[in-house]
C-alpha positions as CSV (number, residue, x, y, z in Angstrom):
1,M,-8.4,88.9,-68.7
2,T,-6.0,91.5,-67.4
3,G,-6.5,93.6,-70.6
4,M,-10.2,93.1,-70.4
5,R,-10.4,94.5,-66.8
6,S,-8.4,97.6,-67.8
7,V,-10.7,98.3,-70.7
8,L,-14.0,98.0,-68.8
9,P,-13.5,101.1,-66.4
10,A,-12.5,103.2,-69.4
11,A,-15.6,102.1,-71.3
12,C,-17.9,102.9,-68.4
13,C,-16.3,106.3,-68.0
14,A,-16.8,107.0,-71.7
15,M,-20.5,106.2,-71.3
16,L,-21.0,108.9,-68.7
17,S,-21.0,112.7,-68.9
18,F,-20.4,115.0,-66.0
19,S,-21.3,118.5,-65.2
20,P,-20.8,120.6,-62.1
21,I,-23.7,121.1,-59.6
22,A,-23.3,123.9,-57.2
23,M,-24.6,123.0,-53.7
24,G,-25.5,126.1,-51.7
25,E,-27.3,126.8,-48.5
26,D,-30.8,126.3,-50.1
27,D,-30.1,123.1,-52.0
28,D,-31.2,119.6,-51.1
29,A,-27.8,118.6,-49.7
30,G,-27.6,121.4,-47.2
31,T,-23.9,122.1,-47.7
32,N,-21.7,124.7,-49.3
33,R,-19.2,122.5,-51.0
34,Q,-18.9,122.1,-54.9
35,S,-19.5,118.7,-56.3
36,L,-19.3,117.2,-59.8
37,Q,-22.2,114.7,-60.3
38,P,-22.7,112.1,-63.1
39,G,-25.4,112.4,-65.6
40,L,-26.8,109.0,-66.8
41,T,-29.3,107.9,-69.4
42,S,-31.8,105.2,-68.5
43,E,-29.6,102.6,-70.3
44,Q,-26.5,103.7,-68.4
45,Q,-28.3,103.6,-65.1
46,H,-29.3,100.0,-65.8
47,A,-25.8,99.1,-67.0
48,V,-24.1,100.2,-63.7
49,G,-27.0,98.9,-61.5
50,I,-28.5,102.2,-60.3
51,V,-31.9,101.6,-58.5
52,V,-33.9,104.5,-57.0
53,A,-36.9,104.3,-54.6
54,H,-38.9,106.4,-52.2
55,P,-37.9,106.0,-48.5
56,L,-40.6,104.6,-46.3
57,T,-41.9,106.1,-43.0
58,A,-41.4,103.8,-40.1
59,K,-41.3,103.6,-36.3
60,A,-39.0,101.6,-34.2
61,P,-37.8,101.6,-30.6
62,E,-34.4,103.1,-29.9
63,R,-32.0,100.3,-29.1
64,I,-29.2,100.8,-26.5
65,E,-26.6,98.1,-26.1
66,A,-25.7,97.2,-22.5
67,L,-23.5,94.6,-20.7
68,G,-25.4,92.3,-18.4
69,L,-24.3,90.5,-15.3
70,V,-26.5,87.7,-13.7
71,L,-26.8,88.4,-10.0
72,D,-26.6,85.9,-7.2
73,A,-30.1,85.6,-5.6
74,T,-28.6,84.5,-2.3
75,T,-27.2,88.0,-1.9
76,L,-30.7,89.4,-2.3
77,V,-32.1,86.8,0.2
78,S,-29.3,87.7,2.7
79,D,-30.0,91.5,2.4
80,L,-33.7,90.9,2.7
81,G,-33.3,88.6,5.8
82,E,-31.0,91.1,7.5
83,S,-33.5,93.9,6.9
84,T,-36.4,91.8,8.0
85,A,-34.6,90.7,11.2
86,A,-33.5,94.2,12.0
87,A,-37.1,95.5,11.6
88,A,-38.4,92.7,13.8
89,A,-35.8,93.5,16.5
90,E,-36.8,97.2,16.4
91,R,-40.5,96.3,16.8
92,S,-39.7,94.0,19.7
93,A,-37.5,96.7,21.4
94,S,-40.3,99.3,20.8
95,T,-42.9,97.0,22.4
96,E,-40.7,96.3,25.4
97,L,-40.0,100.0,25.9
98,A,-43.7,100.8,25.8
99,R,-44.4,98.0,28.4
100,L,-41.7,99.3,30.7
101,H,-42.9,102.9,30.3
102,A,-46.4,101.8,31.3
103,L,-45.1,99.9,34.4
104,Y,-42.8,102.8,35.4
105,D,-45.6,105.3,35.1
106,G,-47.9,103.0,37.1
107,G,-45.3,102.6,39.9
108,A,-45.1,98.8,39.3
109,G,-41.5,98.4,40.4
110,V,-39.7,99.3,37.2
111,S,-36.7,101.5,38.0
112,L,-35.5,104.5,36.0
113,K,-32.3,102.6,35.2
114,M,-34.3,99.7,33.6
115,L,-36.3,102.2,31.6
116,E,-33.2,104.0,30.3
117,A,-31.6,100.7,29.4
118,A,-34.7,99.8,27.4
119,Q,-34.6,103.2,25.7
120,A,-31.0,102.6,24.7
121,E,-31.8,99.1,23.4
122,H,-34.6,100.5,21.3
123,A,-32.4,103.3,19.9
124,K,-29.8,100.7,19.0
125,A,-32.4,98.5,17.3
126,Q,-33.8,101.5,15.5
127,A,-30.4,102.4,14.1
128,Q,-29.7,98.9,13.0
129,A,-33.1,98.7,11.3
130,D,-32.6,102.0,9.5
131,L,-29.1,100.8,8.4
132,S,-30.4,97.5,7.0
133,A,-33.3,99.2,5.2
134,A,-30.9,101.8,3.7
135,R,-28.5,99.0,2.6
136,F,-31.3,97.1,1.0
137,A,-32.6,100.2,-0.8
138,L,-29.0,100.9,-2.1
139,H,-28.4,97.4,-3.4
140,W,-31.9,96.7,-4.6
141,S,-33.6,100.1,-5.1
142,P,-36.1,99.0,-7.8
143,L,-37.3,96.2,-5.5
144,A,-37.5,98.5,-2.5
145,A,-39.7,100.8,-4.6
146,L,-42.2,98.1,-5.4
147,P,-45.4,97.4,-3.4
148,A,-44.8,94.8,-0.7
149,G,-46.8,92.1,-2.6
150,A,-45.1,92.6,-5.9
151,R,-41.7,92.8,-4.3
152,Q,-42.3,89.5,-2.5
153,R,-43.3,87.8,-5.7
154,V,-40.1,88.9,-7.5
155,I,-37.9,87.8,-4.5
156,E,-39.6,84.4,-4.2
157,A,-39.3,83.7,-7.9
158,A,-35.5,84.6,-7.9
159,A,-34.9,82.6,-4.7
160,N,-36.7,79.5,-6.1
161,G,-34.9,79.7,-9.4
162,H,-38.0,80.5,-11.4
163,S,-36.4,83.7,-12.6
164,L,-33.1,85.5,-12.8
165,L,-32.1,89.0,-11.7
166,L,-29.6,90.7,-14.0
167,R,-27.8,94.0,-13.8
168,A,-27.4,95.8,-17.2
169,D,-24.7,98.4,-17.3
170,L,-24.4,101.2,-19.9
171,P,-20.6,101.9,-20.0
172,G,-19.8,105.6,-20.4
173,R,-23.3,106.7,-19.2
174,H,-24.2,108.0,-15.7
175,T,-27.8,109.0,-16.5
176,L,-30.6,107.4,-18.5
177,G,-33.7,109.5,-18.3
178,A,-36.8,107.4,-18.9
179,N,-36.5,103.7,-18.2
180,P,-36.5,101.4,-21.2
181,G,-39.8,99.7,-22.0
182,K,-38.2,96.3,-22.7
183,A,-35.0,94.4,-22.5
184,V,-33.8,91.6,-24.7
185,L,-30.9,89.3,-23.7
186,D,-28.7,87.6,-26.3
187,V,-28.1,84.1,-24.9
188,D,-26.0,82.1,-27.5
189,G,-27.9,83.9,-30.3
190,I,-31.3,83.3,-28.7
191,R,-33.4,86.4,-27.9
192,V,-34.6,86.1,-24.3
193,P,-37.0,88.8,-23.0
194,G,-36.5,90.6,-19.7
195,R,-38.6,93.0,-17.6
196,V,-36.9,96.2,-16.6
197,L,-37.6,96.9,-12.9
198,G,-35.8,100.2,-12.7
199,A,-32.4,101.9,-12.2
200,L,-30.0,100.8,-9.5
201,R,-28.5,103.4,-7.2
202,Q,-25.2,101.5,-6.6
203,T,-22.5,101.6,-9.2
204,T,-19.9,99.0,-10.0
205,D,-16.3,99.0,-11.2
206,L,-17.7,100.0,-14.6
207,Q,-18.8,103.4,-13.1
208,S,-21.9,103.5,-15.2
209,V,-25.7,103.6,-14.7
210,G,-27.2,100.2,-14.2
211,L,-30.7,98.7,-14.5
212,L,-32.2,95.8,-12.6
213,I,-33.9,93.3,-15.0
214,E,-36.0,90.3,-14.2
215,V,-35.7,87.4,-16.6
216,P,-38.5,84.9,-16.1
217,D,-37.9,81.3,-17.1
218,A,-34.3,81.9,-18.2
219,P,-32.5,79.2,-20.2
220,A,-31.0,76.4,-18.2
221,G,-27.3,76.9,-17.5
222,L,-27.5,80.7,-17.3
223,G,-26.5,81.4,-13.7
224,P,-24.9,83.9,-11.3
225,G,-21.8,85.6,-12.7
226,A,-22.6,85.1,-16.3
227,R,-22.0,88.1,-18.6
228,I,-24.2,88.5,-21.6
229,R,-25.2,91.2,-24.1
230,V,-28.4,93.0,-23.4
231,A,-30.4,95.3,-25.7
232,L,-32.5,98.0,-24.0
233,L,-35.5,99.1,-26.1
234,M,-36.5,102.7,-25.5
235,A,-39.5,104.6,-26.7
236,E,-40.3,104.4,-30.4
237,R,-38.8,106.9,-32.8
238,E,-40.2,107.8,-36.2
239,G,-38.0,108.4,-39.3
240,M,-37.5,107.4,-43.0
241,L,-36.4,103.9,-43.6
242,L,-33.5,103.3,-46.0
243,P,-31.6,100.1,-46.8
244,R,-27.9,100.0,-45.7
245,D,-26.8,100.0,-49.4
246,A,-28.1,103.5,-49.8
247,L,-25.9,105.0,-47.1
248,L,-22.4,106.3,-47.5
249,Y,-20.1,108.1,-45.0
250,D,-17.5,110.8,-45.3
251,E,-15.8,113.4,-43.0
252,N,-19.1,115.3,-42.8
253,G,-21.2,112.3,-41.7
254,A,-23.7,110.0,-43.4
255,Y,-25.3,110.9,-46.7
256,V,-27.3,109.4,-49.6
257,Y,-27.6,110.1,-53.3
258,K,-30.8,111.7,-54.4
259,Q,-31.9,111.7,-58.0
260,L,-32.7,115.2,-59.1
261,T,-35.9,116.0,-61.0
262,K,-35.4,116.0,-64.8
263,K,-36.8,119.0,-66.7
264,T,-37.3,117.0,-69.8
265,D,-37.6,113.3,-70.6
266,A,-34.5,113.5,-72.8
267,E,-32.4,115.0,-70.0
268,K,-30.0,112.6,-68.3
269,A,-30.7,111.7,-64.7
270,R,-28.4,113.5,-62.2
271,Y,-27.7,112.8,-58.6
272,A,-26.8,115.0,-55.6
273,P,-25.5,113.9,-52.1
274,V,-27.9,114.7,-49.3
275,K,-26.7,114.7,-45.7
276,V,-28.8,112.5,-43.4
277,K,-28.9,111.9,-39.6
278,L,-28.8,108.3,-38.5
279,L,-31.4,107.6,-35.9
280,L,-31.1,103.9,-35.3
281,P,-30.7,100.6,-37.1
282,Y,-33.9,98.8,-38.1
283,G,-33.9,95.4,-39.7
284,D,-31.6,95.4,-42.7
285,G,-31.7,99.2,-42.9
286,W,-31.6,102.5,-40.9
287,L,-34.1,105.0,-39.7
288,V,-32.8,108.4,-40.8
289,E,-33.8,112.1,-40.9
290,G,-33.0,114.5,-43.8
291,V,-35.0,113.0,-46.6
292,D,-38.7,113.0,-47.5
293,G,-41.1,110.3,-48.6
294,D,-41.3,111.7,-52.2
295,D,-37.5,111.9,-52.7
296,N,-36.0,109.5,-55.2
297,I,-33.1,108.0,-53.3
298,V,-30.5,105.7,-54.8
299,V,-31.0,102.5,-52.8
300,R,-28.6,100.4,-54.9
301,G,-25.5,101.5,-56.7
302,A,-24.6,104.4,-54.5
303,G,-21.0,103.2,-54.3
304,V,-20.8,103.4,-58.1
305,L,-22.0,107.0,-58.1
306,W,-19.4,107.8,-55.4
307,S,-16.6,106.3,-57.5
308,L,-17.8,108.0,-60.7
309,Q,-18.0,111.3,-58.9
310,G,-14.2,111.2,-58.4
311,V,-13.6,110.2,-62.0
312,G,-15.8,113.1,-63.1
313,A,-13.8,115.6,-61.0
314,R,-10.6,114.5,-62.5
315,Q,-12.0,114.5,-66.0
316,N,-13.2,118.1,-65.6
317,A,-10.0,119.2,-64.1
318,A,-8.1,117.8,-67.2
319,D,-10.5,119.7,-69.5
320,D,-9.8,122.9,-67.7
321,D,-6.1,122.5,-68.4
């Protein structure tokens, strides 16, 4: 068996012919380097498993991975209660001040000292109400921005255990731009949808931008303090869909092999590397830029071409000697 394995690579190399293909600024690969590419007959392509196909146009939402932390709803209830109580105290102090003002102006036995004390009490209540409102907006800015009715429904659902609130952090990022359209939680391999409420103003120890996400009807057992993976789905992007087997990577980035057009039927098929830009993973493949729908891309056997390319370079160098 050892002798057989040593004979097979030599036999494959003997089947292939190589010729240099110059790749300049105007070629399909978009690079200035010189490459030696294999030329294969139809039988040789079949023997080494080369399969070519046209890439497909596809659209997919951009996916951003985030780290989620399930929040404690009692903290939300506490902050809301403090804000509500402070606002009620301010209204009461304002009403009392207005009453004393009316009595003082009417000469009904209210002294100036009593009026000034009411003014001080109202100022104190106003400051406390403003502080509580600012604290609530800092901790729960997406909820503070909601209309009163919608905000109350979210808070009641979280307090009653009918939904969870989760903070999704994007480590290494401090800005986000547009909010994601959807969020998907990975709970023990189960995809659980979430609703993105908006960006949070307060940072954490991760020092990153965070999003508040509502998770209706979350799986039982998922509670405050749990950390889970979250995928944020942004706006859709359009590109050319290629399988993962078509993609290779080197110091210049990702590339694929494109089958060049043959001038005659008798000519061997030749292949050139084409640099592509990876947009985002999609299913079992990737959305990319840099190829067209009418290109013949090697979707299977690209690794064989890569290995044969190196053999061809060494073979031509030996011929030059």
